[in-house]
Each structure stands twice: as structure tokens, then as C-alpha cells.
N, C-alpha and C positions, 0 to 999 in steps of 0.2 A: 578356581572360581573367584571372581572379583568381590571384594568385600565392600566396595562402594559401587552402586549402580547409577548410571545416568540414562534417563529416558527423555527423548526429544519429542516435542509436539509441534507440528508445523501447520500453519494456516496459509494455504496457497493464495487465498483471496486477498490477504494483506501482506503476504511474503514475510510472515512473522513466526519466529521460533521461540518457544518457551521450553523450560527444562524442569525435570524433577530429579533431584539427587537424593539417594536413599542409602542408609546403612543401618543395620541392626534394628530395623523396625521403625526408624525415624526418617522423615523426609523434609526436604526444603524445595519449594517451588520458586523458580526464577522467571520473572517477567511474564506473569500469567495473562492469558487472554481473558476477555470479559465473561464468556460462558465457561464457568469453572467446573462443571460436572465431570469433564474429562479427567481432571486431577483427582477429584473425589473417587471416581470409579477406579482409576489406576491404583490409588492408595488402598482401596478396599480389596481389590483383587490380589494385591501383593502383601497385604497385612501391614501396611505402613501407616504411621500417624504423622500427618503434616503438622510440623511444629514451627516452621520458619517460612516466611514469604519474603522474597528479596526482589526489589526493583532496582535495575541498574541505573535508572534515571526516571524522571517524570516524562512519560511518553507523549508524543505529539501526534502520532499517526493512527492511534487506535485507543479505545477505552479499555483500561486495565481492570482485571477482576480481583485486584488485591484485597479490596475492602470486603467484598462478598465472600471470598475464600476465607478471610480471617473470621468473619461472622459464622461461617459453617464449622470451622475447625478450632477456633480459639488460638490460632497461630499468631505469632508476633510478626509485624511488618518491619522490614529494614530498608532504609533509604540513605543515600549519601547526604552528608551534612549540607545544610543550606537549601534543601529542596523546597521549602515553603509549604510542605504538606500540612493539611488542616486536620487530619485524622491521627489517632494514636499510632506512633511508630518510634523506632529506635534509629537515631541519626548516627551513621558510622563514618569513620575517617580512616586514614592510613594506619594499618597495623591492627585494627580491630578484627576480631575473629569469632567464629562459631565452630563448635566441635560437637559431633554426635556420632556414636558408634566409632567406626574407623575413619570417618570423614572429617577433614580439617579444612575449613573455608576461611581464607584471609582476604580482607577487603583492601583494594587499591583505589585511592582517589585518582580519577583520570578525567579531569575537566577538559572540555573542548567541544564535544557535541552539545552538551549542556554543562552548566557550571557544577551541578551536583553529581555528574556521571561517576559511576564506580565500575570496576571490574572485580571479579571474584576468582581468586586463585584456589583451586581445589587439589588436595593431596590425599591419597589413599594410604593411611598409615598402616593398614594391614598388608599392603603390597608396596613397600618402599621403592622397589625397582620399577614400578609403573610410572610412566611419565606424568607429570602434573598436567592439569587441565585448567584453562582460564575461560570464564564466561565473560565475554567482552562487550556485551550489550551493543550499543551503537558507537562504541569507540573504534573498534577494529572489526571489519567484515572480511570475508574471504574475497579478496580482490579490491577492496576499497576501505575507506574510513568514513566516519560519520560526517554529515553536513554541519558546518560551523555557523549557522545563521539563525538559531532558535532562541536567542536571548534578547529580551527587550532592553537590557541594560548594557550590553556589550556588542561591539561591532563584529561582523564576521571575521575581520582580520585579527581582532583580539582573541576570539575563540579559536581561530586556526592556530595562532601562536601557542595557546595553551594546549591544544590538541597535539601539536608537535612535541612539546615537552612531555606530555603524558605518554605518548608512544615511545619516544626515544629514551626517557629516563625511567619508565616503569615497564611497559610490555616488552620492548625489545631488549631489555636486560635479562629476560627469562631465557632458560635453555631452549635451543632450537627444537627439541622434541616435544616441547610443551604444546598440548593440543588446544586449539581455540574453538569456542562455540559461540557464535554471534547471535544477536537477536533478530537479524533479518537476512534474507536472501535476495536473489535477483528479482527485480521488479519493485522493490521497496522505494518509497519516496525519501528515505533517510540517507540515501547515497545515490551514486549514478553509474557505478561500474561493478556491481556485485556479481559474484560467480553463482552458478547453479549448485556448486558443491556445498554440502551442509556443514562441513568442518574442514579444518586444515591444521597446520602447525605454525608456530612462530618462525621456524626456519624457512618454511616454504613461502610464507608471506614476506619475510625479509627480502627474498630474492625475486618474487614475482608480483607483489602488490605495487601498482604504479605509484601510489601516494608515498610509499616508503622509499622510493628511489630519489626523492628530493635531497639534495646535498646540503641544504641549509634551511633554517627556519624561514628565511625570506622566500626562498624558492618554493617551499611547501605552502606558504600563505598564498602566493600567487596561483599555485597549482589548484588550490581548493576554492579560491574566491573569485578568480577571473572568470567571467561568463557563468557564474553560478545562477542557476534558475531560481526564481523566487519560490519560497516555500508556499504551499497551498494555504489559502486564507483560513481554512478550518483548523489548522494546526494550533493556533493560539487558543481557540476555544477548547480544544481537546486537552491541552495542558491544564487549563483552569479546571476542567471537569475531573481530571485525574488527581489534581491536588486536593480537591474536596472529597473524592471518592464517589464512584458511580453507585446508583441505586441497584437493587437486586433485579436480575432479569426476570425473576418470577413475577415481578410487578408489571411487566409488559402485558397489556390486554390482548386477548385473542382477537384477531382481526375479523371483522364482519364482512360478509358479501354485500356489495352495493349494486342495486339495479342500475342499468345503463342510464336511466333518466337522472338518478341521483349523481352518478359520476359526471354526467354532462353538466349538471347544476354546479357541482363542486369545482369542476374545471373552470367554469365561467367566473367563479368566485376567487380563483387564483391558485387552486390546487394543481399540481403537476401529475399527469398520468405517466407512470413509470412502467414501461413495457419490458419485462424480463425474459421474453421468449427468445429462441434462437434467431439469428439475423435473417435467415431466409423467410421465416414466418412473419417477422416484423415488416420486411420489405414488401411482402405480398399483400398484407392488409393490416392496418392498425388504426387506432383511435386518432383522428386528426389532432395535431399539436402535441402528441405524446413524445416523451424522451425515451430512447431505446438504450438500455444497458443490459446485455444478456447476463443471466445469473452465473454463467460460466465466467472464467477469467477473474480479473480484479474488480469485481462488481462494486463492492462497498467503497473501495478507494475512489473509483471514478464517480460514483454517486455523490460522495462528499465533496469532491473537487468541483464538480459541475453544478450541483444543486444547493450546496451549503447544508448546514445541519438542521435548519428550522423550516425548510420549505414543506408545506403539507403535501403528502403524496397519496396516490392511489395506485395500487399494484395491479398489473395485468399479467396473468399467467394461465396456461392451459392446464396446469396441474395444481389443484388445491393444496397438495402436500408441499409444493415448493414455495407457497406463499409464506408459510412459517419460516422456512429457510431464508427467504428474502428478508423477512422482518428481523431475523436473528443477525444476519450479516450487516444490515443497516445499523442495528443497535450496537454492533461491535465498534462502529465509528461514531456513535452518539446520535444517530438519526432515528428519532422515535416518533416523529410527527406523521404517522401513517394512519390515514382515515379508514382504510379498508381495502378491499380488492374488488375488481370488476366481476360481478356474479356471472358464472358460466363462461368466463373468459371472452374471447373475441366473438364467440357465437352469441353471447348475451348482448353484445353491442348491436349485432345484426337483428336480434329479436326485438330490441328497443326501437328499431326503425331508423337508426342513425347511419349516416354515410361513413364510408371508410376512406382512408388515404393509403397511398402506396408509394414506394420509392423505386424507380426503375433501376435495373442493374445493367451494366455494360461489360462485355468481355474485353480482354486486353487487345485482341486482334481488331476488334471494332473501334476501340479507342485509338489504336495506332492509325487506322484508316481516317478517322476524324481529324487527327492531328496532321496527317499528311495532306488532306484535301480541304479542310476548313480550319486551319490553325487559329485564325482570328476570332472564331466563334466559340472557342473552348478554353477554359481555365482548369488546369489540373491542380487540385488542392491536396497536398501531401501533409497529413496530420501526424506523422512520425516525429520522434525526437531528433534534435540536430545531430546527435552522434550516429543515428541510423542513416540520416540523409547524407552525411559525410562519406558513407561507404558506398553511395550510389543513389541516383534518383532518376525519375523520368525527365527527359529534357524539357527545360523551360517551365517546370512545375513550380508552384508557389508553396513554400513551407510555412505552416502555422501549426505548432504542436497542439494536440487536442486540448491539453490543459489550459491553453491560452486562447482558444478559439472564440469563446463567448465575448471576450474583451476586444477582439480584433476583427469582428464581423465587418466593420466598415471598410476594411482593406480589400474586400472581395468585390469584383466587378458585377454590377447588377444586370448588365446587358448580355453576359455570356453564360453558356452552359457550364456549370461547375461539376467536375468529375472528382469525387473524393476517394482517396485511397490511404491505406496504412500499410503495414507489413503483410497481413493476410486477410483482414476484413473486420476484425472485432472493433477496433477503434473507429474505422471509417463509418461503420453503421451508427455508432454513437454520434459522430460528427454530422452525418447526413440528417439525423433527427434534430440536432441542435439548429442546423440551418433552416429546416422546415418549421421548427417551433418559432424561429425568429421571423418567419414570413418570407424566406427566400425559397421560391418554388422551383426554380430551374436547376434541380440537383439530381445527379445520378451517382450510384455507388459502383466502384470498380470491383468486379468479382475476382476474388483471390488476391487482391492487392499487389504490392510490389513484387512479392514472391512469384506470383503468376506471370507478371510482366517479364521478370528475369528468365523464368523457366521457358517462356516462349521465344527467347533469344532476341527480344526487342532491345533497342538502343538504350543505354544508361549513360548518364553523365555525372560528374561531380557537381555540387551545387553551384549555382550562379553566384558571383560575389555579392550581388544585391540582396540575396535571400537572407532573411533575418529569422 
């Protein structure tokens, strides 16, 4: 029986992993998500007392629950030195440590993703033969390393140089069987090549992680910073909020149902109607001008990227129970300006006597016919990331990644039918709603996306050199 237990908590919506490490009735929580009840419940079920809360860095992509968890438990918060945190905490540096039960945690300063980034090396003293584990935060992922562009005082090149030193002089000096537990998985905005695997070892990453194959610091810097996509605008706001410490989620008000007439009025005043239903339902009928982001998938992350943190929102859902879930997910990224939800869902809009909008869907075989017979009348808009496009694309398609679409609407031809697609349909439905919201009417969505196009055996090409 292990004398130190590690429990992993994973939020697929944000591709975020947090951990609870426990021994002899005492526990530490590493990189907690904003809604902290999961840690309190796990501690109660196992008879653990949470005495330590550790942040590997000040997070930029989600709101952390460190302050609320500390208020519930009385635990101390630990952060790397130089974090700028405004709440009571213990600033740690190389060699500092925590011991409880048979658990020994030693802090490693690993600047690069951020200046204050730390990793936490864990050893089970009750089982000295057990390999050590290291909680790597956003320094080292399975298949990737942290992005180096989140400091207002240092260039990405400077941070990448620091990250190279942290990796090669700290983490890669650990034994190959050392287990690694990162703070994010595939889909996170804090890297670009993360694996779906939840953990790995130093040895496996040494041989398979593309970023660790760089033969010099200079090569590593170019690898990380050349063609680095800009960080989402809301990241800076998230860092500020996490440095101060977020308010308790219990302070979030219960959302009220809003009659269709009130929703219409608020929309005219600048509120955005956020439709969280499945793509097929949204395509068939929705409030005109609404933005669609289905509650499945990385809902909160896309909402923050596309709408910002302060846009007043009205939620549309067919399930009143999912309204609270939507509010919670938005709060996890700091979006709290939700006025309410459309009473009785889309049926309530109909009862109010208001018109619907819809977005036509086109099958891949029909798009192929259009491209063969009327190529000058159609523009295929691919909203996937460049790495996806490089693996294959619909011939002559235009690539604008979804995260950049709002800023690049002027690049689209106003006189052509725009057929939007992504990999399978989640992102293209968002994109189609953005286009309609911006007043671009001649839009259709490709059913099944690029996966359906490939499955039908239709032609694929590598991207045109002019595609950006």
C-alpha cells in the first residue's frame, strides 16, 4: 500500500489538471480550479485535512481557487518567489520544502513559462524504492513545454532562454523513471502540442518531446518563439485576478429567467445572447445575432477568447439545469457578467412573437459539386489551427483560425457564399455564428467538417503558400 496518495482532478473544459497529495491524514492541493468543493469533498471522504495549497505559478488561462480553498480550510498558500501575489502566502525558492506524513515535497524554481514558475518534486519516504514524482505545472507537459510569452517585462526570447535552463539544469537532471504530472493536457492554450496522456516520465519526455530535442538554447528559442500564436487577450486580466485572489463562487447570484421581450431589449442595449445548445439545434433555429458555443467541448475557453471577460451575456439553453453549469464554467475563467437566461429556451422566444434565424448546413458531396461547377461563387473558410491545416486541407480553402476570426473578418469576400468548416463541426458552428453576428449573411456550415470530407474520399491538398 502506498504511504503517499496522489489524486488527479481533470477539467476537460479547460484542459486543466490539479492534484491532491496526501499522507497520514494531511493533504496538499496543487493548482486548484476555482470551484473547490471537489477538494473539500475528497478530503472529507478520505479523512484528510488540507493544510497546504501550492500554485506552480500565477495562472493566465483560468481563475484559481486558492484563496477560497484557504478560507475554507485555513491552509497556507505557497507560490514561487516574485509572484506579486497580493494575498497572504509563503514565497518559495530552490531547496525549500514541505513535509507531512511520509510525503516530502521539494520546490524547484523553474522560470520560463512565467518568472515565478516552480515545480514540486515529491518523494514517498515510506517507500524509498518508489520513483519520485514531479508536478511540473506549465513548465513541462506531456509532449510539450509551456508558452514563453506571458511576461510584460520580458520578451518571449528571454523567457524561452530561461525555460531552456530550467528544463535542462533542473528537470532533465532527474532520474528517467521520475513521473511527471503537468497542469494541462491536450487542448490547453498554454502550449501547442500536448498529448492526451495524463502523465509520463522524465525519460519518456527526454526522448519523445519535440521541444526537448533542441540541441542548443538558440535552437530551443527559435523552436518556441518562431510563429508563436499571440496569447489570448484575456490572459493578462486573468493573471491580475489571480494575483489578487478571486471572490468565493458562493457569491455568484442565481440566474433569473428573462422573458423574450426583456432579452430582446437587453440585446439591443449591447448584451450578447450566448446559445449553449448542440450545434444542430442552433442551426435549425436561434435568436438572431446570437453567438453559439455549445456547452460541450472547451466552452469557457472559447467564450473568453471570443467575447472577453466583461461582455454582458444572456444564456440560451433547453435545460434549466445546464444554465447553472454554464454559469459555473464561465466563472472559472472570470466571466461573471451574466444577466440571466432566456425563459423557456427557444420556445420562449417563439411565444414572445419574435423571428428566428437559422444557418443552412451543406453536405460534403454537395460542397464538392459546388466547387466543381461554380468555384468562383464559393469561398471555403477553414477555421482550424495551422498545425491541423498543414496535415491536409480542402483545395483552395482560406484558413483563418477561429481565435483570430473576429479580427480578420475584412479578409472575407462579401460577394461569395462562405462555407465554414473545422475538424468535425464544433468550431465551425461558433465561426458561423460570429459571421452572422457581424452581419455576414451568406454563410453555410459544412456538416461533419474536414473529417467528413476525408471520409468521403474527396481531394485534399497541403495549404497554399499564400494561406496565413
